[in-house]
C-alpha positions as CSV (number, residue, x, y, z in Angstrom):
1,M,0.0,0.2,0.2
2,G,3.1,2.6,0.1
3,D,4.0,5.1,2.6
4,G,0.1,6.4,2.6
5,G,-1.3,2.9,4.0
6,P,-1.1,1.3,7.1
7,A,1.2,1.6,9.6
8,L,3.1,-1.5,9.5
9,R,6.1,-1.2,7.7
10,V,8.1,-3.7,6.1
11,L,11.4,-3.2,4.1
12,V,11.9,-5.9,1.3
13,V,15.7,-6.0,0.3
14,S,16.9,-8.1,-2.9
15,A,20.6,-7.9,-4.4
16,E,18.8,-8.2,-8.1
17,P,15.8,-6.5,-9.8
18,P,12.4,-8.0,-8.9
19,W,10.7,-6.3,-12.1
20,P,10.2,-7.2,-14.9
21,P,9.1,-10.6,-12.9
22,H,9.6,-13.5,-15.4
23,H,11.0,-16.3,-13.7
24,G,12.8,-17.8,-10.8
25,G,13.8,-15.6,-7.7
26,R,12.5,-12.5,-9.3
27,L,9.1,-13.6,-9.7
28,R,8.8,-15.1,-6.5
29,V,10.1,-11.7,-4.7
30,A,7.9,-9.6,-7.1
31,R,4.9,-11.4,-6.0
32,M,5.7,-11.4,-2.6
33,V,6.1,-7.6,-2.6
34,D,2.7,-7.6,-4.3
35,E,0.7,-9.4,-1.5
36,L,2.6,-7.8,1.3
37,G,1.7,-4.5,-0.3
38,K,-2.0,-5.4,-0.2
39,H,-1.6,-5.2,3.8
40,L,1.2,-3.4,4.8
41,A,3.3,-0.2,3.9
42,V,6.3,-2.0,1.7
43,R,8.8,-0.5,0.7
44,V,11.7,-2.3,-1.7
45,V,15.5,-1.6,-1.6
46,A,16.7,-3.4,-4.9
47,P,18.4,-2.7,-8.3
48,L,16.1,-1.5,-11.2
49,E,15.7,-3.2,-14.6
50,G,11.8,-2.5,-15.0
51,P,9.5,-0.3,-13.1
52,A,7.8,-1.5,-10.0
53,P,3.9,-1.8,-9.4
54,D,2.0,1.1,-8.8
55,G,1.6,2.1,-4.9
56,I,5.5,0.5,-4.2
57,A,8.1,2.7,-3.3
58,V,11.9,1.9,-4.2
59,D,15.0,2.8,-2.8
60,E,17.0,1.9,-5.9
61,L,20.5,0.3,-5.2
62,P,23.6,1.1,-7.6
63,A,25.8,-0.7,-9.4
64,E,28.3,-2.3,-6.9
65,A,31.9,-1.8,-6.9
66,P,34.0,-4.3,-8.6
67,V,35.2,-7.3,-6.2
68,G,38.4,-9.0,-7.1
69,V,38.7,-12.8,-7.4
70,V,40.6,-13.1,-4.0
71,A,38.3,-11.0,-1.8
72,R,35.2,-12.8,-3.4
73,T,36.6,-16.1,-2.1
74,A,39.1,-15.9,0.6
75,T,36.3,-14.7,3.4
76,G,33.8,-16.4,5.2
77,V,31.1,-14.0,3.6
78,P,29.3,-15.9,0.5
79,R,30.8,-15.1,-2.9
80,L,27.5,-13.7,-4.1
81,G,26.7,-11.6,-1.4
82,R,30.1,-10.3,-1.6
83,V,29.7,-9.4,-5.5
84,L,26.3,-8.3,-5.3
85,F,26.0,-6.5,-1.9
86,G,29.3,-4.6,-0.5
87,P,30.0,-1.4,0.8
88,V,28.1,0.8,-1.9
89,R,25.0,-1.5,-1.8
90,Q,25.3,-1.2,2.3
91,E,25.8,2.2,2.5
92,V,22.1,3.0,0.6
93,L,20.3,0.0,2.7
94,G,21.7,1.7,5.9
95,R,20.1,5.1,5.1
96,A,16.9,3.6,4.3
97,L,16.7,2.0,7.6
98,A,17.2,5.1,9.3
99,R,14.9,6.9,7.1
100,H,11.9,4.5,7.1
101,R,12.2,2.8,10.4
102,P,10.7,-0.4,9.1
103,G,9.0,-2.7,11.9
104,A,10.5,-6.0,10.1
105,V,12.7,-6.8,7.3
106,L,12.2,-9.3,4.4
107,V,15.5,-10.4,2.8
108,A,15.3,-12.1,-0.2
109,T,18.1,-14.3,-0.5
110,S,20.3,-16.3,2.4
111,Y,23.7,-15.0,0.7
112,L,22.1,-11.6,0.9
113,A,21.6,-11.9,4.8
114,A,24.9,-13.0,5.3
115,A,26.4,-10.0,3.7
116,A,23.9,-7.5,4.6
117,R,23.9,-5.5,8.1
118,I,20.5,-5.2,9.3
119,D,20.5,-4.1,13.2
120,R,17.8,-3.6,16.0
121,V,15.0,-4.8,13.6
122,P,13.5,-8.2,13.0
123,V,15.0,-9.9,10.2
124,V,13.0,-12.8,7.9
125,V,14.8,-14.6,5.2
126,D,13.5,-16.2,2.3
127,F,15.8,-18.9,1.4
128,H,14.7,-19.5,-2.2
129,D,17.5,-22.1,-2.4
130,V,19.4,-23.7,0.3
131,E,22.9,-22.9,-0.7
132,R,24.8,-25.3,0.5
133,R,22.8,-27.8,-1.2
134,R,22.7,-25.9,-4.5
135,L,26.3,-25.3,-4.4
136,L,27.0,-29.0,-4.1
137,S,25.1,-29.9,-6.9
138,L,26.9,-27.7,-8.9
139,A,30.3,-28.5,-7.5
140,R,29.6,-32.0,-9.1
141,V,29.5,-30.9,-12.9
142,G,31.0,-28.4,-15.4
143,P,35.0,-27.6,-15.6
144,P,37.5,-28.4,-12.9
145,R,37.6,-24.5,-12.1
146,S,34.1,-24.1,-11.5
147,R,33.8,-27.4,-9.7
148,I,36.2,-25.9,-7.2
149,V,34.7,-22.7,-6.7
150,H,31.3,-23.9,-6.0
151,G,32.8,-27.0,-3.4
152,L,34.9,-24.0,-1.7
153,E,31.8,-22.1,-1.6
154,A,29.4,-25.1,-0.3
155,A,32.0,-25.4,2.6
156,K,31.8,-21.9,3.4
157,A,27.9,-22.3,3.0
158,R,27.9,-25.0,5.8
159,R,29.4,-22.5,8.4
160,W,27.5,-19.4,7.3
161,E,24.0,-20.6,6.5
162,P,22.9,-22.3,9.7
163,R,24.1,-19.2,11.6
164,V,22.0,-16.5,9.3
165,A,19.1,-18.9,9.7
166,R,19.3,-19.0,13.3
167,R,19.7,-15.7,13.6
168,A,16.5,-14.4,11.9
169,A,13.4,-14.0,13.3
170,L,12.0,-16.3,11.0
171,V,13.2,-17.9,7.7
172,T,10.7,-19.0,4.8
173,A,11.4,-21.5,2.0
174,P,9.5,-22.9,-1.0
175,S,10.5,-26.7,-0.5
176,A,8.8,-28.8,2.2
177,D,12.3,-30.7,2.6
178,D,14.3,-27.5,2.9
179,V,11.9,-26.6,5.5
180,G,12.9,-29.5,7.7
181,L,16.7,-29.1,7.2
182,L,16.4,-25.3,8.3
183,A,14.6,-26.7,11.4
184,R,17.2,-28.8,12.0
185,S,19.6,-25.8,12.0
186,G,17.4,-24.4,15.0
187,A,15.9,-21.5,13.1
188,A,11.9,-20.7,12.9
189,V,10.7,-21.8,9.7
190,L,7.8,-21.3,7.5
191,H,6.9,-23.2,4.5
192,V,5.9,-20.5,2.0
193,P,5.4,-22.8,-1.5
194,H,5.7,-20.9,-5.2
195,G,2.4,-19.7,-6.1
196,V,0.6,-19.0,-9.3
197,D,-1.2,-16.4,-11.2
198,L,-4.5,-17.0,-12.0
199,F,-4.6,-18.5,-15.6
200,D,-7.7,-19.8,-17.7
201,P,-5.8,-22.1,-19.8
202,S,-6.4,-23.0,-23.6
203,P,-5.7,-25.8,-25.2
204,S,-1.7,-25.9,-26.7
205,P,-1.6,-24.9,-30.6
206,P,-1.3,-27.9,-32.6
207,R,2.2,-27.1,-34.4
208,G,3.5,-24.5,-31.9
209,P,7.3,-24.1,-30.6
210,V,8.9,-26.3,-27.8
211,T,9.6,-23.8,-25.5
212,F,12.3,-23.4,-22.9
213,V,11.6,-20.3,-20.9
214,A,14.2,-19.3,-18.5
215,G,16.9,-17.0,-16.8
216,F,19.7,-17.8,-18.9
217,A,22.1,-15.5,-16.8
218,Y,21.7,-18.5,-14.2
219,A,24.6,-21.3,-15.0
220,P,22.3,-24.4,-14.6
221,N,19.7,-23.0,-17.2
222,R,22.2,-21.9,-19.7
223,D,24.2,-25.0,-19.6
224,A,20.6,-27.0,-20.0
225,A,19.7,-25.0,-23.0
226,R,23.5,-25.8,-24.4
227,W,22.6,-29.3,-23.5
228,V,19.4,-29.3,-25.7
229,L,21.1,-27.6,-28.8
230,R,24.0,-29.8,-28.8
231,E,22.3,-33.0,-27.8
232,V,18.6,-33.0,-28.1
233,W,17.8,-30.4,-31.1
234,P,20.0,-32.7,-33.8
235,R,17.6,-35.6,-33.2
236,L,14.6,-33.5,-33.2
237,R,15.5,-31.8,-36.4
238,R,16.3,-34.7,-38.3
239,A,13.0,-36.5,-36.9
240,E,10.8,-33.6,-37.8
241,P,12.1,-30.8,-39.8
242,E,8.9,-28.6,-39.2
243,L,9.4,-28.7,-35.5
244,R,10.6,-25.5,-33.7
245,L,12.4,-24.6,-30.9
246,R,12.1,-21.5,-29.0
247,L,14.6,-20.1,-26.1
248,V,12.7,-17.2,-24.3
249,G,14.3,-15.5,-21.3
250,R,16.8,-13.0,-19.6
251,R,20.2,-13.2,-21.9
252,A,18.8,-15.7,-24.1
253,H,20.1,-13.9,-26.9
254,E,23.7,-14.6,-25.5
255,I,23.2,-18.2,-26.7
256,A,24.1,-19.3,-30.0
257,A,21.4,-20.8,-31.8
258,P,21.5,-23.3,-34.9
259,L,18.8,-23.0,-37.6
260,G,15.3,-23.7,-36.7
261,V,15.6,-22.2,-33.1
262,E,14.3,-19.0,-32.1
263,V,15.9,-17.1,-29.6
264,V,13.8,-14.3,-27.6
265,G,15.9,-12.4,-25.2
266,D,14.7,-10.0,-22.1
267,P,11.3,-10.0,-23.3
268,P,8.9,-7.6,-21.5
269,E,6.4,-10.2,-21.0
270,V,6.3,-14.0,-21.2
271,D,2.7,-14.7,-21.3
272,R,2.2,-15.0,-25.0
273,Y,5.1,-17.5,-25.3
274,Y,3.4,-19.7,-23.0
275,E,0.2,-19.3,-24.7
276,E,1.9,-20.4,-28.2
277,A,3.8,-23.2,-27.0
278,A,3.0,-26.6,-28.1
279,L,4.9,-27.9,-24.9
280,V,7.2,-26.8,-22.7
281,V,10.7,-28.3,-21.7
282,A,12.5,-28.4,-18.5
283,P,15.9,-29.7,-18.9
284,V,17.8,-28.5,-16.1
285,G,19.8,-31.4,-14.4
286,V,21.2,-29.4,-11.3
287,G,20.6,-26.5,-9.1
288,G,18.6,-25.8,-5.9
289,G,15.0,-25.2,-4.9
290,P,11.7,-26.1,-6.7
291,Q,12.0,-24.2,-10.2
292,L,9.2,-21.8,-11.3
293,K,9.3,-22.4,-14.4
294,V,8.0,-26.0,-14.0
295,T,5.0,-24.2,-12.0
296,E,4.4,-21.3,-14.5
297,A,4.4,-23.9,-17.2
298,L,2.0,-26.3,-15.5
299,S,-0.5,-23.6,-14.3
300,R,-0.8,-22.1,-18.0
301,G,-2.0,-25.8,-19.1
302,R,1.1,-26.9,-20.8
303,A,2.3,-30.4,-20.8
304,V,5.8,-30.4,-19.5
305,V,8.9,-32.6,-20.8
306,A,11.5,-32.6,-17.8
307,T,14.7,-34.3,-16.5
308,S,14.4,-36.1,-13.4
309,Y,15.7,-33.1,-11.4
310,S,13.3,-30.4,-12.9
311,A,10.2,-32.9,-12.5
312,R,10.7,-32.7,-9.0
313,S,9.5,-29.1,-8.9
314,A,6.1,-29.6,-10.0
315,P,3.5,-29.2,-7.4
316,A,1.7,-31.7,-5.6
317,G,-1.4,-33.2,-7.3
318,A,0.0,-31.6,-11.2
319,G,2.7,-34.2,-11.8
320,A,0.3,-35.2,-14.4
321,G,1.5,-32.7,-16.7
322,V,4.9,-33.6,-16.5
323,V,6.6,-36.5,-18.9
324,V,9.8,-37.2,-17.1
325,A,12.8,-38.1,-19.7
326,D,16.6,-38.2,-18.9
327,G,19.3,-38.8,-21.5
328,P,19.0,-36.9,-24.9
329,E,17.4,-39.8,-26.7
330,A,14.8,-40.2,-24.3
331,F,14.3,-36.4,-24.2
332,A,14.0,-36.0,-27.8
333,A,11.8,-39.1,-28.3
334,A,9.2,-37.7,-25.5
335,V,9.0,-34.2,-27.2
336,L,8.5,-36.2,-30.4
337,H,5.7,-37.9,-29.5
338,L,3.9,-35.1,-27.7
339,W,4.6,-32.7,-30.4
340,R,3.6,-35.1,-33.0
341,D,0.6,-36.9,-31.1
342,L,-1.9,-34.3,-30.8
343,P,-4.5,-36.7,-29.0
344,A,-2.0,-37.8,-26.1
345,R,-0.8,-34.4,-25.8
346,R,-4.5,-33.1,-25.1
347,L,-4.9,-36.4,-22.6
348,V,-1.7,-35.1,-20.7
349,E,-3.5,-31.6,-20.6
350,K,-6.6,-32.8,-19.6
351,R,-5.4,-34.9,-17.0
352,L,-3.5,-31.7,-15.8
353,A,-6.6,-29.6,-16.1
354,G,-8.4,-32.0,-13.5
355,A,-5.4,-31.2,-11.0
356,L,-5.6,-27.4,-11.5
357,P,-5.9,-24.9,-9.9
358,L,-2.7,-24.9,-8.3
359,P,-2.3,-22.7,-5.1
360,T,-2.2,-18.9,-6.0
361,W,0.4,-16.2,-4.7
362,E,-2.4,-14.9,-2.0
363,Q,-2.8,-18.4,-0.7
364,T,0.8,-19.2,-0.4
365,C,2.1,-15.8,1.1
366,A,-0.9,-15.2,3.7
367,P,1.1,-17.1,6.5
368,L,4.3,-14.4,5.7
369,V,1.8,-11.8,5.5
370,A,0.2,-12.8,9.0
371,A,3.9,-13.3,10.3
372,L,5.2,-10.1,9.1
373,E,2.1,-8.6,10.6
374,R,3.1,-10.1,14.2
375,L,6.8,-9.2,14.0
376,A,6.4,-5.4,12.7
377,A,3.4,-4.5,15.2
378,P,5.9,-4.1,18.0
379,S,7.8,-1.2,16.4
380,S,5.1,0.2,14.9
381,P,4.4,3.9,15.8
C-alpha cells in the first residue's frame, strides 16, 4: 500500500531486480511484494531494470563496486553476497533503514542476509534455495575450476548459512524438504511454496514451438539450454524438420542458436510465449530449490517434458502434466511424441486440467503476511 497505507512498515531487500518478474527468484520476490503490499506499507530496496508496481516505493540500489577474485573467495562471506552486496549498496540500505524505520525486514536470499548489516529490527530471510545444497549440486558438474569454486563456496555455506537461519526472526522456504533442513539448524521456519497467477488455460496450438522459458544468466539454465542444442535438437531436427524450438528469457540472446531455433532475449513479458507453445521443456539437471519455470508452465495448462531433476518441482497433484525423460534420446523421443501426437498431448493437458487450480500467490503468501504483521507490530509507531 506504500507510505500512505497502514502503519505497519516492512522493508524488502533484494540484491537483484525484482522487475520485470519473468521467472525464478525475481518472480518470487515480486509476488511476495505484491501480496505484502495489500496489507502492509511496503518499501523495496533493490536495483531496478523495470518499473515497480503502482503503490510500491523503491530505494534503488546502484551498481556495486567490482570485487577481485581473492576478495570474493578468501572470506567467510558467501561469494554471491560479496559480489552483489558490498559497501556501496550497504550504505544505501543503511540510509533506508534509518529513514523509513521499518518494523521488519524481508531479505530475499540467504547469501544477501549473510552480507548485509541489519541491526535492531526483526529480519525474515527467504531461502529460495538452500545454498549448501545448491552449491554442492553445482560442484559436481562443469569444468574443474567451476567445481573447485562451487566446492569451496559449499564448504563456506555449511558455516554461514545455519548461522543466518538461526539469527533470523523467521526464515521461509518453498521446498518442504528445505524447511526440514532449516528447522534442524535451529531456525524458526515457515513453508511458503511457490504460487501461481490465475490463468484460464487454452489448449496448446497443434504445431506450436517447443519452448524453454528461463533466466539464462543462471548457469544451470544456460548449461541446460546448451545441452538441448547440442544433444537433443539435432535429433529433433532430423526426425521432424517442421518442429521449432524457442528459448525465452533473460540473456537468452547470448546463446548461439542453430537454424530452426528462435531466441527471445529479455522479453517485456512471457505470457504470449507460453500461450503459443505446443509444450514446454524443463531440461535442468542441477541447482537448488523448486523451479518456478515448471510451476509456471503447468499453471498455464502446458505439458512439460522434464529431466528427473526438474520434475521434482511439479507441485503436488500437478505431476500429471509432466513427462519425465533423462538422456538426449529419451528426452527427444518424449518431445517428439507429444508434439506429433495431438491426442496424446490433449490427454496430458486434460489430466493436468483435472489437477488445477494450483495454489495462488495470495494463498501461499498468507502465512508470511500474518507473520510479518506480528513481527512489525511491536516497533510500529
